[in-house]
N, C-alpha and C positions, 0 to 999 in steps of 0.2 A: 419364679426365681431361677437363675441359672444354676446349672449343676456345679457345686463347689469343687468337684474333681476336674473340671474343665474350664477354670477361669483364666482370663488373659492377664497381661501385665497391669493394665489399668485397674482391674478388679483386685489384683494382688495388693496394689498400693492401698486401695480403699479398705481391704480386709485387714491389713496390718495396722492401719491407722485408726480404725473404728471398731471392727468386729472383735479383734483380739482383746482390745481394751475393755469392751463391754463384757466379754466372757469372763474377764478377771474380776469384775465388780460383784460384790455380794448383794443379795436382794435387799438388805436393810440399809444400804448406803443411801444417804439423802440425795434427791435429784439434783441439788445444787452442786454437788461434788463434781459431777460430770455433766455437761450440757449435751444431751443427746436428743435430737428431735424425735417426735413420736413416730415419724415414718422410718427413721433409722432404727429405732427400738424394735419396731415390727420386723424390719429387715433382719436385724441382728438375731431376733428370736427365731426367724425362719432358718437363717444360716446356722444358728446354734443347733437346731434340730437336725439339719442336714449334716452338720459337722459330727454330731454324736453318732448318727447313723453310719457315717463314713468310718468313724473310729471303730464302731462295733463290728463292721464288716472287714476292717483292714488288719492285716497281720504285721505290717511294717510301717513305721512312722519315723519322722525326723524330729529330734528334740530341739526346742527353741527357748532361748532367753531364761535359762535357769540362773539363779544368782548366787547359790551357795558355792563353797569352794569345790566340793565334789561335782556339783551340777555344772560348773563352768567347763569342766573336763568333758562333759557329755554333749554340750551344745553343738548343733549342726551334725551330730552323729545319728546314724540309723539305729533304731531299737525295734524290738518285737513286742507286740501286745500279747500278754499271756492269759488274760481273763477278761471278764466283764467289768463295766464301770461300777464303782461303789455308789449306791443311791444317796448316801448321806454326804460323803466327802466329795463326790463328783470327780474322783480320781481313777485313773486306769493303772493296773499293774503292768509294768514293762520289764523286759529282760535286756540288760545293758552289758555289753562287753567293752572293756577298755584295753586297747592294744599295749599300753605301757605297763600297767600293773598286772595284766593278765587275769584280772578278777571278772567274774560274772555275777551280777547282783540283780535281784528283782526289786525294783523301786515303784512307788506309787506316785504318779505325776498328774498335775492338774490338766484339765482339758486345754487351757490356754497355752500350755507349753508343749502340745503335741500337734503335729501337722501331718495328716495322712495324704495330703495332696502334693507336697513338695517332693522333689527328687533330689537325692543326695548326689551332687556333682563331684565325682572323685577327681582330684587334682593330682596327676602322677608326679608333679614336681614337689608337692607338699605332703601328700598323704603317706603315712607310714605303711610298710608292707604288713601282711598278716604274719607277724612274727610268731604268734602262737602256733600257726600251721608249720612254721619252720622247725621249732623245737619248743618243748614245754618246760625246760629245766634250766634256762639261762645259759646254756652251753651251745657250742657248735654241734652240728650233726657229726656222727662218728666219722664218716668218710671225709668230711671237710676238716675235722680236727686232726685226723691222721695225716692227711695231705699237707696241711699247714705246718705241722710239726716236722715233717720231712723237709719241706722247703726251707724252714728256718735253720734246721741242722745242716742242710747243704750250704746255705749262705755262711754260716759260722765256720764250716770246714774250709770253704774257699778263702775266707778271711784269715783263718789260721795258717793257710798256705802262704798267703800274701805277706803276713806278718812274721814269717820265718818259723813256722811250727811251734807256736806257744805250747800246744799240746802234741807231743810226739805220738807216732803210730799211724796205721792205715785208716782209711775211711770206715771200715767195718768196726774198728775199735772206737772210733770217734762217735759214730752214730749211736752206739750203745752207752755213751756216757750218761750218768744220771743228770737229769735236767737241772738239778741244783748245784752242779759242779761249778766252783768259783771261776774257772777260766771261761765258762760260757757267758757269764755276765760281761766280761771285758770284750769278748768277741762279738757279743750281741750289740755292744756300743760301737765298736770299730767298723762293723760291716756296713753301716750306713755311709761312712766316709767313702768307701769304695763301691757303693751300690751301682753307680753309673760311670766310674772312673777306671779306664784301662790301666792296670798296674804298671805296664811297660812305660806309660807316660810319666809315672811317678818313680821310675827306677826300681820297681819292686818285682819280685817273681810272681807270676800269675798268668793264666791262659786267656783271661778276658775279664770283663767286668763281673762283679758278683751276680748281678741280676741276670746277665746273659748266661752264665754257667748254670745257674739254678734252672733257668728255662730249658736249656739243653738237657740237663739231667732228668727233669720231669718227663720230657718227651721220649727219652730213650732208656728208661730203666723199668724193670719189672714191677717193683713195689708200687709205682704210680698206676700201672695198669690194674693191679690187684685192688688197690683202694678205689679205683674208678668203678669197680663192679660191686661195691658194698650195697647192701639192701637199704631201703628207705631213702633213696636219693632225692635231692631237691629237683623239682621238675625242670628247672633251667639247665640241669646237667644232662638232660636227654635220657633216652631209654638205655638202661644198663651203664649209665655214666659216660656215654660216648663223648660228651662235651666237657667233662669235668676238668681234664688236664688243661685244655686250651682256655677254659674259664679262669683257672688258677693263674695261668700266665698273663691273661688280660688284666686282672685286677692287681697282680703283682707289679705291673708296669706303672701303677699309680702311686706306689709307695714312696717313690723318690720325692714327690712334692705334696702328697696328700696325707702322709702320716702325721700324727700329732704326738710330740714328745713333751713331757713335763711332769710336774708334781700334781697328784690327784688325791682328793678325799673320796673314799668309797663309803657310801652312806646308806644305801638301800638295796635290798634284793627283791626283784620282781621275777615273775615267771618268764618274762621276756629278756631279762638281763640284769646287770648290776649298774646302779647309778654311780657315776664317777664325775666329780666336779673339779675342773681345772683350778689350780691355785698358783697365782703369780704375783710377785711384788706385794704380798700381803692382802690380796683381793681374790675373792671367788669369781671365777669366770664361767666359761661354757660348761653346760651340764651334758654329759654323754650317757647313753645307754649302751653297754658293752657286753658282748658275749664272751664267756670263758672258753677254755679249750677242754681239758679233761675234768676241770673243776670249775665251780661257780666262783667268780672273782670275789664276791662279797663274803665267801666262806674261807678265804685264804688268810684273813687277819684274825687276831684273837677276839676282837669284838668290833662292832660298828659304832661310830665311823672309825676308819683307820686311814692313815696317810701312806702314800707310796709313790714311787717313780716308775714310769713305764712308757712304752710307745704304743699308741693306738694305731691300728691298721684298718683301712677300708677293705671289706670283703663282701662281694655281692652287694645286697642292699642292707648292710649292717656294719657295725664296728666290732672288731675283736682286738687282740693285743699281740705284741711281738714275742710272747712265750715266757718272758722273764719279768717278774715284778719285784722291785726292791722295796721291801717294807721299811718304814721309818719309825724310829722309836720316839714318837711324839704324840701327846694327847691334846685335844683342843681344850681351851678354857671354856667356862660356862658361856661367856659372850660369843666366842667363836662357834660353839656348838649351836647356839641359838641362831646366829647369823647364817650358818650353813643350812640349817633346817629351813629357815625362811627363804633362802636363795633357791634351794631345790624345789620347794613347794611353789614358789613363784614361777619357776621354769616349767613345771608340770602344768600349772593352771594356764599359763600363756602359750603352751604348746611349743616352747622353744628348745625342748630337749632334742639334742642331736642324736639320731639313731643310725646315721650313715654319713659318709663324707659329702659335703655340699656339692662337690663337683664330680661325684662318682657317677659312672654310667649306670643306666638301667640295665638290668640283666633279664628283663622279661620279654626278650625277643630271641629268635634263633641266632646263635652265634655264627660269625662268618667262617669260611673254611680256614684251614691252617694256612698261615703264610708260608711261602716256599722259598728256599734258597737253592743254589746249584751246589751239588756235591762234587767230589773230585773227579767222578766219572762223567760229568757233564749233565747228569740227569737231575731232575728236580727232586728235592728231599723235603719232607715235612719238618722243618726246623724253624724255631722262632728265636734265633739269637744271631748276633752280628759278629763278623770277623774284624777285630780291631787291630790288624797288623799295621794299617796306616793309623797311627794313634791320634792323628789330628782330624780324623773323619767322623768322630763321635758328635752327632748333632746336639747332644745334651750339654756339651762343654763349649764355652766361649773361648775360641782360640785366636781372636782378633789381636794382632800385635799392637803393643801400646804406642810405638812410634818408629820412625825410620832411623837407622843408624847414621850418625853424622861424624864429621872429623873430630868434633869435641869429644864424642864418646870414644873414638879410637885413641885419642891422646890420653884420656884417663885410663884406658885399657893398657897402654904401654907403660904407664906409671905403676899399674898393678903388677905387671910382669917384672918390672925392675925391682919392686919391693919383694916379690916372691923369690926371685933369684938370690937376693941378699940374705934371705932366711934359709937358704939351702934348697930352694925349689919346692915343688908340690910334694906333700906327704904321700908316699906310695901305698900306705896301709889301706887294704881293700875292705876292712871291717865296716859294718854299718855305723859305728861310732865315729868314723873318720869322714863325716859329712856335716856340712853346715846347713841349717834351715834358716831362711829369712822369713819370719812369720810376723804378721801384723798383730798389734795388741788387741784388735777387735775388727769385726767385719761389718759394722754399721757405724753411723755418725755418733749415736749415743755411746757406743762402746769405745770409739777411738776418735774423739773430736780434735785431738792435738796432732794427729797424723804421725804415728810412731810404729816402727817395726823393730824387732830384736833378732840378733843372731843367736841360734841355739845349736848346741852340739854336745854329744856325749850324755844326752839325757837332761840337759838343763841349759839356762842362758849362758852365753859366753861373756867374759868381762871386757867387752868392747862397747864403744858408743853406739846407741841405737840409730837406726836409719830414720831421719826426719823427712817428712814430705808435706806439701801443702794440702790443705783441706778446704773445700768449697763450703763455707759455713752457711751461705744463703741456701744452697741446695740441701745441706744437711738438716736445716731447721724446717724444711717443708715436709709435713707428715705424709704427703701424697707421693713424695719422690723417694724411691728406693735407692738412695745414694749409698755407694760403697766406697769409702775412702781408700785410695791406693797410691803407691809410689810410682815414679817414672824410672826409665832406664838410667837416667843421670843420677837419680837418688841412690839406686842400687850400686852403681859403679863407684860412687863416692864412699858408700858404706863398705864395699869390698876392699877398696884402697885403704881405708882407715884400719880395717882388720888386718890387712896384709902387712902393714908397717909394724904390727905388734905380734902377730902370730904366723906360724907356718900355715900356708893355705892347704886345705884338704883336697882330696881327690874329687869330691862332689859338692856342688852348691845347689840348694833347692829353694828357689823363691816360691812364695805361696800365691803369686799372681801369674797365671799362665801367659798373660799378655807380654811379659818381659822375658820369658824363657828363651824364645828363639833369637831375639835381638841380643840378649846377654851372651848367649852361646856363640853367636856370630862374632861379637867383639873380642871375647876371650880367645876363641879359636884362632882368629887371624893374628891377634897380637902375640900369642904364644908361638905360633908358627913362624913369625918373623925372627924369633930367637931360636928356632929349631928345637922347641920344647913341646912335649905333649900338653895339650890344654886341659883345663879343669872341665869335668863333665857337668853340664847344667841340666837339671831335671826339675820337674814340677813337684811341689809339695802341696797336695790337695788339702784345702782347708778342712779341718776336722768337723764332723757332723756335731750337732748339738749334743747328741748322746755321748760321743767320744769326749768332747770338751768337758761335759759335766762329770763323766766318770773319772777323768784325769785330774780335774781341779777341785771338784766339790763333793766327791764321793764320800769323804770322811765327815763332812758336815751334814748330818741328817736331820737338822732342825730347821724347817722352812720358815719358822717364825723368827 
């Protein structure tokens, strides 16, 4: 007989189709239940003996074809044999670790469900990291938690500056604010709008994008260096945390498009994290395993499950959150509780629980050197941020102009100037309230199928006719087409003309489509200069992030059902 520890692919097929089946049959089963030739029975007996000997001598095995709910979580995983086979039950005691629950159990498993010859082939794209080795209390490591808190407070401070100092005071005062301060929740929502948007492009005060300034601050302040030397560092951070700061900058760059904002049900606490299930449109969605900061997320609510809103952030090979969780005063019905439990259980059994961003980079390799920029003296400096003095150079922003300026556009512009002069010219008031925003009613076909945008000023809609524009319904109904309905330069000019006949024009107009900013600015500038009058300033109004929109429009409605 060939050595069962050295069988080829052909024998593996025969073994799986015949031998495993034979091993699972009891001695008293009638021969007619399974037709196995005498020669095969002899072969199976021989392999059974060799199989048992291999199991007796083997410390590590692969678990196969368990059918129970808990067993399905263990299939294809490696386990350790902890003792000898029981002579009566023909079962082996094995030690099983589960990366999700963090539990270690000793189970007794039948011979037919253990394979001492197979090799567990780790798939780096699918296998979870050893989260228990990262931390054993469902929280980030201390150095990572401290660094992340500093990064988020830096981002909120820069957003505070952009928004005109919602919270007065210097940075030292701001960084010491209690994390439950009500202003931080608003800043936490607003910062994602300006995460990669240069404030100058939107006519706001600021030295650069929020993400750029956080990167710069991390690389040039003492607290970052102190935190990088914390004990018990993650190996990917290098000896004494030499790579920690640049690692933080690298995964922070993914937050613009890989963060997940929404409503979640927090339902379970495991040693590796808290289970959070996304809830949208009355349905339970993706199940996430999320690490807390200084506290375990599942311990933040009065009891499990509880409902909340927050933003999940990818960090290394795991999920964490953006530091602020808005609890919602709602309890699930008996049916919803049952459905939630079944949904989470199914995700665990089918191994569809998300423990990191699907597109997140692997962090199990040496990080590259610091990117370098030229400083003022011409020497290279270790900085990872960009100078956005040329506001149209940001590669993350689509600056493609919507269309060329035509004589028709210029004619409408002259009519705007005439209407403005009849109302006393442009309002010279420099206050932020003296600006008009042209904002679409929605940024997807589902949100805005009729093609409408409204004028806003002074904190609310203006009593003027909305801007109407054509929508491509064929594209909008295609689920694979990320169609974003928007207006043309002609649409905007007619809207401004209609408003100018009713109201005195403001000093600033801000369309929310960057593609029309330059063409509109060109038309108004040339037309006003023809009358020797200073033109209206045209600036971009960056569409608010999902977090900001939710905070502004639905924050008061805390019942997701």
